[in-house]
Every structure is written in structure tokens, then in C-alpha cells.
KENUDO-619046 format. One record per residue: residue number from 1; residue in one letter; x, y, z of N, C-alpha, C in turn. Coordinates in nm, 3 decimals, m for minus. Layout:
BEGIN
<pt num="NUM" residuo="A" n_x="X" n_y="Y" n_z="Z" ca_x="X" ca_y="Y" ca_z="Z" c_x="X" c_y="Y" c_z="Z"/>
...
//
This chain:
BEGIN
<pt num="1" residuo="M" n_x="0.175" n_y="0.970" n_z="m1.294" ca_x="0.170" ca_y="0.867" ca_z="m1.187" c_x="0.185" c_y="0.957" c_z="m1.059"/>
<pt num="2" residuo="K" n_x="0.088" n_y="0.920" n_z="m0.957" ca_x="0.087" ca_y="0.985" ca_z="m0.828" c_x="0.204" c_y="0.933" c_z="m0.746"/>
<pt num="3" residuo="R" n_x="0.282" n_y="1.022" n_z="m0.691" ca_x="0.405" ca_y="0.983" ca_z="m0.618" c_x="0.379" c_y="1.009" c_z="m0.467"/>
<pt num="4" residuo="T" n_x="0.285" n_y="1.082" n_z="m0.415" ca_x="0.265" ca_y="1.118" ca_z="m0.281" c_x="0.132" c_y="1.079" c_z="m0.236"/>
<pt num="5" residuo="G" n_x="0.110" n_y="1.082" n_z="m0.110" ca_x="m0.024" ca_y="1.051" ca_z="m0.051" c_x="m0.036" c_y="0.912" c_z="m0.014"/>
<pt num="6" residuo="I" n_x="m0.156" n_y="0.873" n_z="0.020" ca_x="m0.190" ca_y="0.731" ca_z="0.066" c_x="m0.235" c_y="0.651" c_z="m0.051"/>
<pt num="7" residuo="S" n_x="m0.169" n_y="0.538" n_z="m0.082" ca_x="m0.204" ca_y="0.447" ca_z="m0.190" c_x="m0.333" c_y="0.372" c_z="m0.167"/>
<pt num="8" residuo="R" n_x="m0.396" n_y="0.316" n_z="m0.270" ca_x="m0.502" ca_y="0.234" ca_z="m0.256" c_x="m0.452" c_y="0.108" c_z="m0.185"/>
<pt num="9" residuo="F" n_x="m0.339" n_y="0.059" n_z="m0.215" ca_x="m0.278" ca_y="m0.063" ca_z="m0.153" c_x="m0.266" c_y="m0.045" c_z="m0.001"/>
<pt num="10" residuo="A" n_x="m0.226" n_y="0.079" n_z="0.050" ca_x="m0.213" ca_y="0.107" ca_z="0.196" c_x="m0.336" c_y="0.107" c_z="0.259"/>
<pt num="11" residuo="V" n_x="m0.449" n_y="0.148" n_z="0.191" ca_x="m0.586" ca_y="0.147" ca_z="0.251" c_x="m0.638" c_y="0.001" c_z="0.258"/>
<pt num="12" residuo="E" n_x="m0.620" n_y="m0.069" n_z="0.151" ca_x="m0.679" ca_y="m0.203" ca_z="0.139" c_x="m0.594" c_y="m0.301" c_z="0.232"/>
<pt num="13" residuo="S" n_x="m0.473" n_y="m0.277" n_z="0.260" ca_x="m0.389" ca_y="m0.372" ca_z="0.339" c_x="m0.420" c_y="m0.339" c_z="0.491"/>
<pt num="14" residuo="A" n_x="m0.483" n_y="m0.235" n_z="0.521" ca_x="m0.521" ca_y="m0.223" ca_z="0.673" c_x="m0.654" c_y="m0.292" c_z="0.716"/>
<pt num="15" residuo="K" n_x="m0.720" n_y="m0.347" n_z="0.624" ca_x="m0.850" ca_y="m0.418" ca_z="0.653" c_x="m0.833" c_y="m0.524" c_z="0.773"/>
<pt num="16" residuo="G" n_x="m0.726" n_y="m0.595" n_z="0.765" ca_x="m0.709" ca_y="m0.701" ca_z="0.863" c_x="m0.704" c_y="m0.654" c_z="1.015"/>
<pt num="17" residuo="D" n_x="m0.661" n_y="m0.524" n_z="1.027" ca_x="m0.647" ca_y="m0.469" ca_z="1.161" c_x="m0.760" c_y="m0.368" c_z="1.193"/>
<pt num="18" residuo="A" n_x="m0.851" n_y="m0.357" n_z="1.099" ca_x="m0.956" ca_y="m0.255" ca_z="1.122" c_x="m1.095" c_y="m0.302" c_z="1.177"/>
<pt num="19" residuo="D" n_x="m1.165" n_y="m0.206" n_z="1.234" ca_x="m1.304" ca_y="m0.228" ca_z="1.275" c_x="m1.396" c_y="m0.192" c_z="1.182"/>
<pt num="20" residuo="F" n_x="m1.380" n_y="m0.073" n_z="1.109" ca_x="m1.471" ca_y="m0.035" ca_z="1.011" c_x="m1.409" c_y="0.058" c_z="0.904"/>
<pt num="21" residuo="R" n_x="m1.489" n_y="0.088" n_z="0.804" ca_x="m1.437" ca_y="0.171" ca_z="0.688" c_x="m1.543" c_y="0.277" c_z="0.647"/>
<pt num="22" residuo="L" n_x="m1.495" n_y="0.389" n_z="0.614" ca_x="m1.579" ca_y="0.497" ca_z="0.557" c_x="m1.544" c_y="0.503" c_z="0.412"/>
<pt num="23" residuo="V" n_x="m1.632" n_y="0.499" n_z="0.324" ca_x="m1.598" ca_y="0.485" ca_z="0.171" c_x="m1.649" c_y="0.617" c_z="0.102"/>
<pt num="24" residuo="N" n_x="m1.554" n_y="0.678" n_z="0.024" ca_x="m1.586" ca_y="0.786" ca_z="m0.064" c_x="m1.642" c_y="0.900" c_z="0.002"/>
<pt num="25" residuo="G" n_x="m1.612" n_y="0.924" n_z="0.132" ca_x="m1.667" ca_y="1.040" ca_z="0.207" c_x="m1.814" c_y="1.042" c_z="0.224"/>
<pt num="26" residuo="K" n_x="m1.872" n_y="0.912" n_z="0.216" ca_x="m2.020" ca_y="0.902" ca_z="0.248" c_x="m2.027" c_y="0.814" c_z="0.374"/>
<pt num="27" residuo="A" n_x="m2.145" n_y="0.823" n_z="0.430" ca_x="m2.175" ca_y="0.747" ca_z="0.553" c_x="m2.203" c_y="0.603" c_z="0.517"/>
<pt num="28" residuo="Y" n_x="m2.147" n_y="0.540" n_z="0.440" ca_x="m2.154" ca_y="0.394" ca_z="0.404" c_x="m2.044" c_y="0.337" c_z="0.493"/>
<pt num="29" residuo="V" n_x="m2.066" n_y="0.236" n_z="0.575" ca_x="m1.976" ca_y="0.167" ca_z="0.655" c_x="m1.968" c_y="0.026" c_z="0.625"/>
<pt num="30" residuo="E" n_x="m1.848" n_y="m0.011" n_z="0.611" ca_x="m1.818" ca_y="m0.158" ca_z="0.591" c_x="m1.748" c_y="m0.207" c_z="0.727"/>
<pt num="31" residuo="Q" n_x="m1.820" n_y="m0.284" n_z="0.806" ca_x="m1.774" ca_y="m0.316" ca_z="0.941" c_x="m1.705" c_y="m0.449" c_z="0.930"/>
<pt num="32" residuo="Y" n_x="m1.583" n_y="m0.463" n_z="0.977" ca_x="m1.493" ca_y="m0.580" ca_z="0.984" c_x="m1.514" c_y="m0.663" c_z="1.107"/>
<pt num="33" residuo="R" n_x="m1.528" n_y="m0.598" n_z="1.211" ca_x="m1.543" ca_y="m0.667" ca_z="1.345" c_x="m1.609" c_y="m0.567" c_z="1.441"/>
<pt num="34" residuo="K" n_x="m1.658" n_y="m0.622" n_z="1.556" ca_x="m1.714" ca_y="m0.533" ca_z="1.658" c_x="m1.610" c_y="m0.480" c_z="1.749"/>
<pt num="35" residuo="S" n_x="m1.602" n_y="m0.348" n_z="1.773" ca_x="m1.488" ca_y="m0.295" ca_z="1.871" c_x="m1.534" c_y="m0.300" c_z="2.003"/>
<pt num="36" residuo="F" n_x="m1.443" n_y="m0.264" n_z="2.094" ca_x="m1.454" ca_y="m0.265" ca_z="2.234" c_x="m1.569" c_y="m0.169" c_z="2.277"/>
<pt num="37" residuo="Q" n_x="m1.680" n_y="m0.225" n_z="2.352" ca_x="m1.793" ca_y="m0.156" ca_z="2.405" c_x="m1.857" c_y="m0.089" c_z="2.276"/>
<pt num="38" residuo="T" n_x="m1.867" n_y="0.042" n_z="2.282" ca_x="m1.947" ca_y="0.113" ca_z="2.176" c_x="m1.851" c_y="0.215" c_z="2.112"/>
<pt num="39" residuo="R" n_x="m1.719" n_y="0.186" n_z="2.107" ca_x="m1.634" ca_y="0.278" ca_z="2.042" c_x="m1.658" c_y="0.307" c_z="1.896"/>
<pt num="40" residuo="D" n_x="m1.688" n_y="0.200" n_z="1.821" ca_x="m1.708" ca_y="0.207" ca_z="1.691" c_x="m1.832" c_y="0.297" c_z="1.664"/>
<pt num="41" residuo="L" n_x="m1.939" n_y="0.281" n_z="1.741" ca_x="m2.061" ca_y="0.366" ca_z="1.713" c_x="m2.027" c_y="0.520" c_z="1.744"/>
<pt num="42" residuo="F" n_x="m1.955" n_y="0.541" n_z="1.847" ca_x="m1.922" ca_y="0.682" ca_z="1.875" c_x="m1.828" c_y="0.747" c_z="1.776"/>
<pt num="43" residuo="T" n_x="m1.738" n_y="0.663" n_z="1.723" ca_x="m1.648" ca_y="0.710" ca_z="1.624" c_x="m1.721" c_y="0.735" c_z="1.489"/>
<pt num="44" residuo="M" n_x="m1.806" n_y="0.647" n_z="1.455" ca_x="m1.888" ca_y="0.665" ca_z="1.328" c_x="m1.976" c_y="0.804" c_z="1.357"/>
<pt num="45" residuo="W" n_x="m2.029" n_y="0.822" n_z="1.474" ca_x="m2.109" ca_y="0.948" ca_z="1.507" c_x="m2.022" c_y="1.056" c_z="1.484"/>
<pt num="46" residuo="E" n_x="m1.891" n_y="1.064" n_z="1.538" ca_x="m1.805" ca_y="1.178" ca_z="1.508" c_x="m1.780" c_y="1.206" c_z="1.363"/>
<pt num="47" residuo="I" n_x="m1.768" n_y="1.105" n_z="1.294" ca_x="m1.741" ca_y="1.126" ca_z="1.145" c_x="m1.872" c_y="1.175" c_z="1.083"/>
<pt num="48" residuo="L" n_x="m1.986" n_y="1.134" n_z="1.111" ca_x="m2.118" ca_y="1.182" ca_z="1.071" c_x="m2.123" c_y="1.331" c_z="1.101"/>
<pt num="49" residuo="Q" n_x="m2.080" n_y="1.365" n_z="1.219" ca_x="m2.081" ca_y="1.516" ca_z="1.256" c_x="m1.978" c_y="1.591" c_z="1.166"/>
<pt num="50" residuo="L" n_x="m1.872" n_y="1.541" n_z="1.133" ca_x="m1.781" ca_y="1.607" ca_z="1.041" c_x="m1.838" c_y="1.627" c_z="0.903"/>
<pt num="51" residuo="L" n_x="m1.913" n_y="1.524" n_z="0.853" ca_x="m1.969" ca_y="1.520" ca_z="0.721" c_x="m2.085" c_y="1.629" c_z="0.721"/>
<pt num="52" residuo="K" n_x="m2.155" n_y="1.635" n_z="0.828" ca_x="m2.263" ca_y="1.729" ca_z="0.847" c_x="m2.214" c_y="1.879" c_z="0.851"/>
<pt num="53" residuo="L" n_x="m2.100" n_y="1.901" n_z="0.933" ca_x="m2.046" ca_y="2.031" ca_z="0.938" c_x="m1.977" c_y="2.083" c_z="0.817"/>
<pt num="54" residuo="Y" n_x="m1.921" n_y="1.987" n_z="0.747" ca_x="m1.836" ca_y="2.020" ca_z="0.630" c_x="m1.887" c_y="1.946" c_z="0.502"/>
<pt num="55" residuo="P" n_x="m2.010" n_y="1.971" n_z="0.460" ca_x="m2.068" ca_y="1.899" ca_z="0.348" c_x="m1.971" c_y="1.911" c_z="0.225"/>
<pt num="56" residuo="N" n_x="m1.969" n_y="1.802" n_z="0.150" ca_x="m1.886" ca_y="1.795" ca_z="0.019" c_x="m1.735" c_y="1.834" c_z="0.041"/>
<pt num="57" residuo="R" n_x="m1.678" n_y="1.838" n_z="0.161" ca_x="m1.548" ca_y="1.868" ca_z="0.183" c_x="m1.460" c_y="1.738" c_z="0.186"/>
<pt num="58" residuo="L" n_x="m1.529" n_y="1.622" n_z="0.219" ca_x="m1.457" ca_y="1.501" ca_z="0.234" c_x="m1.496" c_y="1.403" c_z="0.128"/>
<pt num="59" residuo="S" n_x="m1.508" n_y="1.447" n_z="0.000" ca_x="m1.555" ca_y="1.380" ca_z="m0.110" c_x="m1.471" c_y="1.257" c_z="m0.159"/>
<pt num="60" residuo="D" n_x="m1.348" n_y="1.275" n_z="m0.140" ca_x="m1.252" ca_y="1.172" ca_z="m0.180" c_x="m1.187" c_y="1.099" c_z="m0.066"/>
<pt num="61" residuo="L" n_x="m1.267" n_y="1.072" n_z="0.042" ca_x="m1.213" ca_y="1.004" ca_z="0.168" c_x="m1.245" c_y="0.851" c_z="0.166"/>
<pt num="62" residuo="D" n_x="m1.143" n_y="0.777" n_z="0.182" ca_x="m1.167" ca_y="0.638" ca_z="0.199" c_x="m1.084" c_y="0.592" c_z="0.328"/>
<pt num="63" residuo="L" n_x="m1.139" n_y="0.575" n_z="0.438" ca_x="m1.077" ca_y="0.560" ca_z="0.565" c_x="m1.100" c_y="0.430" c_z="0.627"/>
<pt num="64" residuo="I" n_x="m0.990" n_y="0.373" n_z="0.681" ca_x="m0.998" ca_y="0.256" ca_z="0.754" c_x="m0.955" c_y="0.290" c_z="0.911"/>
<pt num="65" residuo="F" n_x="m1.039" n_y="0.243" n_z="0.991" ca_x="m1.036" ca_y="0.290" ca_z="1.128" c_x="m1.033" c_y="0.164" c_z="1.224"/>
<pt num="66" residuo="Q" n_x="m0.948" n_y="0.172" n_z="1.342" ca_x="m0.945" ca_y="0.071" ca_z="1.447" c_x="m0.965" c_y="0.143" c_z="1.573"/>
<pt num="67" residuo="C" n_x="m1.056" n_y="0.101" n_z="1.651" ca_x="m1.091" ca_y="0.166" ca_z="1.778" c_x="m1.017" c_y="0.121" c_z="1.903"/>
<pt num="68" residuo="D" n_x="m0.925" n_y="0.036" n_z="1.897" ca_x="m0.847" ca_y="m0.012" ca_z="2.017" c_x="m0.737" c_y="0.090" c_z="2.056"/>
<pt num="69" residuo="D" n_x="m0.698" n_y="0.081" n_z="2.185" ca_x="m0.605" ca_y="0.183" ca_z="2.233" c_x="m0.457" c_y="0.169" c_z="2.180"/>
<pt num="70" residuo="R" n_x="m0.401" n_y="0.056" n_z="2.158" ca_x="m0.265" ca_y="0.040" ca_z="2.129" c_x="m0.234" c_y="0.040" c_z="1.987"/>
<pt num="71" residuo="P" n_x="m0.139" n_y="0.117" n_z="1.951" ca_x="m0.098" ca_y="0.114" ca_z="1.803" c_x="m0.053" c_y="m0.025" c_z="1.748"/>
<pt num="72" residuo="V" n_x="m0.081" n_y="m0.056" n_z="1.623" ca_x="m0.049" ca_y="m0.173" ca_z="1.567" c_x="0.052" c_y="m0.182" c_z="1.440"/>
<pt num="73" residuo="I" n_x="0.060" n_y="m0.076" n_z="1.375" ca_x="0.138" ca_y="m0.060" ca_z="1.253" c_x="0.290" c_y="m0.018" c_z="1.291"/>
<pt num="74" residuo="Q" n_x="0.366" n_y="m0.118" n_z="1.332" ca_x="0.504" ca_y="m0.097" ca_z="1.386" c_x="0.605" c_y="m0.050" c_z="1.273"/>
<pt num="75" residuo="K" n_x="0.675" n_y="0.053" n_z="1.288" ca_x="0.774" ca_y="0.101" ca_z="1.186" c_x="0.875" c_y="m0.013" c_z="1.150"/>
<pt num="76" residuo="R" n_x="0.919" n_y="m0.078" n_z="1.250" ca_x="1.025" ca_y="m0.188" ca_z="1.228" c_x="0.978" c_y="m0.294" c_z="1.136"/>
<pt num="77" residuo="D" n_x="0.848" n_y="m0.305" n_z="1.110" ca_x="0.790" ca_y="m0.401" ca_z="1.016" c_x="0.782" c_y="m0.352" c_z="0.868"/>
<pt num="78" residuo="Y" n_x="0.806" n_y="m0.224" n_z="0.845" ca_x="0.790" ca_y="m0.163" ca_z="0.723" c_x="0.909" c_y="m0.082" c_z="0.676"/>
<pt num="79" residuo="R" n_x="1.026" n_y="m0.149" n_z="0.679" ca_x="1.163" ca_y="m0.083" ca_z="0.639" c_x="1.171" c_y="m0.105" c_z="0.497"/>
<pt num="80" residuo="G" n_x="1.241" n_y="m0.018" n_z="0.420" ca_x="1.269" ca_y="m0.031" ca_z="0.288" c_x="1.155" c_y="0.022" c_z="0.196"/>
<pt num="81" residuo="F" n_x="1.123" n_y="m0.044" n_z="0.098" ca_x="1.017" ca_y="m0.014" ca_z="0.007" c_x="0.870" c_y="m0.061" c_z="0.041"/>
<pt num="82" residuo="R" n_x="0.856" n_y="m0.140" n_z="0.147" ca_x="0.723" ca_y="m0.186" ca_z="0.180" c_x="0.641" c_y="m0.075" c_z="0.231"/>
<pt num="83" residuo="S" n_x="0.522" n_y="m0.056" n_z="0.181" ca_x="0.438" ca_y="0.056" ca_z="0.226" c_x="0.349" c_y="0.004" c_z="0.344"/>
<pt num="84" residuo="P" n_x="0.341" n_y="0.090" n_z="0.449" ca_x="0.254" ca_y="0.050" ca_z="0.565" c_x="0.118" c_y="0.068" c_z="0.538"/>
<pt num="85" residuo="P" n_x="0.028" n_y="m0.011" n_z="0.606" ca_x="m0.125" ca_y="0.011" ca_z="0.582" c_x="m0.153" c_y="0.147" c_z="0.644"/>
<pt num="86" residuo="A" n_x="m0.263" n_y="0.217" n_z="0.580" ca_x="m0.312" ca_y="0.342" ca_z="0.628" c_x="m0.433" c_y="0.320" c_z="0.730"/>
<pt num="87" residuo="L" n_x="m0.395" n_y="0.307" n_z="0.854" ca_x="m0.480" ca_y="0.278" ca_z="0.963" c_x="m0.512" c_y="0.393" c_z="1.051"/>
<pt num="88" residuo="F" n_x="m0.631" n_y="0.441" n_z="1.061" ca_x="m0.659" ca_y="0.560" ca_z="1.149" c_x="m0.692" c_y="0.489" c_z="1.290"/>
<pt num="89" residuo="R" n_x="m0.654" n_y="0.561" n_z="1.396" ca_x="m0.687" ca_y="0.521" ca_z="1.537" c_x="m0.672" c_y="0.632" c_z="1.635"/>
<pt num="90" residuo="Y" n_x="m0.710" n_y="0.597" n_z="1.760" ca_x="m0.700" ca_y="0.709" ca_z="1.859" c_x="m0.563" c_y="0.733" c_z="1.921"/>
<pt num="91" residuo="F" n_x="m0.469" n_y="0.651" n_z="1.901" ca_x="m0.339" ca_y="0.659" ca_z="1.955" c_x="m0.236" c_y="0.625" c_z="1.861"/>
<pt num="92" residuo="K" n_x="m0.118" n_y="0.688" n_z="1.885" ca_x="m0.002" ca_y="0.649" ca_z="1.798" c_x="0.126" c_y="0.698" c_z="1.884"/>
<pt num="93" residuo="D" n_x="0.242" n_y="0.646" n_z="1.848" ca_x="0.357" ca_y="0.685" ca_z="1.908" c_x="0.468" c_y="0.693" c_z="1.798"/>
<pt num="94" residuo="D" n_x="0.601" n_y="0.722" n_z="1.847" ca_x="0.712" ca_y="0.745" ca_z="1.754" c_x="0.756" c_y="0.610" c_z="1.689"/>
<pt num="95" residuo="L" n_x="0.699" n_y="0.497" n_z="1.747" ca_x="0.747" ca_y="0.374" ca_z="1.695" c_x="0.646" c_y="0.307" c_z="1.594"/>
<pt num="96" residuo="T" n_x="0.538" n_y="0.379" n_z="1.559" ca_x="0.438" ca_y="0.333" ca_z="1.478" c_x="0.390" c_y="0.427" c_z="1.365"/>
<pt num="97" residuo="Y" n_x="0.339" n_y="0.371" n_z="1.263" ca_x="0.280" ca_y="0.439" ca_z="1.150" c_x="0.124" c_y="0.462" c_z="1.158"/>
<pt num="98" residuo="D" n_x="0.062" n_y="0.418" n_z="1.270" ca_x="m0.072" ca_y="0.444" ca_z="1.281" c_x="m0.111" c_y="0.599" c_z="1.260"/>
<pt num="99" residuo="I" n_x="m0.216" n_y="0.635" n_z="1.199" ca_x="m0.253" ca_y="0.767" ca_z="1.176" c_x="m0.352" c_y="0.819" c_z="1.286"/>
<pt num="100" residuo="F" n_x="m0.318" n_y="0.906" n_z="1.358" ca_x="m0.392" ca_y="0.967" ca_z="1.470" c_x="m0.525" c_y="1.026" c_z="1.432"/>
<pt num="101" residuo="F" n_x="m0.626" n_y="0.995" n_z="1.503" ca_x="m0.760" ca_y="1.051" ca_z="1.483" c_x="m0.802" c_y="1.095" c_z="1.621"/>
<pt num="102" residuo="L" n_x="m0.839" n_y="1.228" n_z="1.638" ca_x="m0.877" ca_y="1.285" ca_z="1.767" c_x="m0.997" c_y="1.227" c_z="1.816"/>
<pt num="103" residuo="D" n_x="m1.000" n_y="1.188" n_z="1.946" ca_x="m1.117" ca_y="1.131" ca_z="2.015" c_x="m1.194" c_y="1.247" c_z="2.075"/>
<pt num="104" residuo="W" n_x="m1.308" n_y="1.278" n_z="2.025" ca_x="m1.400" ca_y="1.388" ca_z="2.071" c_x="m1.500" c_y="1.326" c_z="2.185"/>
<pt num="105" residuo="T" n_x="m1.493" n_y="1.210" n_z="2.226" ca_x="m1.594" ca_y="1.158" ca_z="2.312" c_x="m1.575" c_y="1.197" c_z="2.457"/>
<pt num="106" residuo="F" n_x="m1.461" n_y="1.243" n_z="2.490" ca_x="m1.448" ca_y="1.285" ca_z="2.635" c_x="m1.489" c_y="1.426" c_z="2.672"/>
//
């Protein structure tokens, strides 16, 4: 039994807060909603560049992403044994479990 890492449940439970998803390290996108302006398109472009620069290095990646500025996965909501959703975004702080993803668009 795997005891570390991000569980399937943590990935699936982030869908409600996400803009899109990258599945199995491939450029297949499951979009949940339109993000602010064109942030989702530029984020997908960034990920495509990573896939191009590092082919076959992200083969087991299943990523849920949200393009808004404010973190949403509050630590106070996930005390005890409840696992937080695995949500990537451009910003995080000490009060949240959001997973930081560097913004290369500036």
C-alpha cells in the first residue's frame, strides 16, 4: 500500500475548484470552467513547453490546476485525517495547502 505522495482521491476532490486538468502527462485537457482572461491558455502553453523540453519525463502526471490569484485550499478545513485536494495554482501561503506552480508568463 502506498503511504506517501498525492492520492487519487486528493486529485479527484480538487475538480470543484479547478479550471483544467492534465491527464497522464499527455496534452489532453479536461476543462472545468473558463479562467480569467487567457490564463488557462498560457498555463497550458507552459505545460506543453515542459512536455516538449522533457519528453517522457512526466509520464505519470495527473494535474489539477486553477488559474485564479487567491489560494482556496485552507489548512483549517483539513485538520485530522481528512486529506486536502491536490490543486496547483500560481499562489500559496502558509495558511493553505495549494501547490505552487511557477508562472512563466511575466
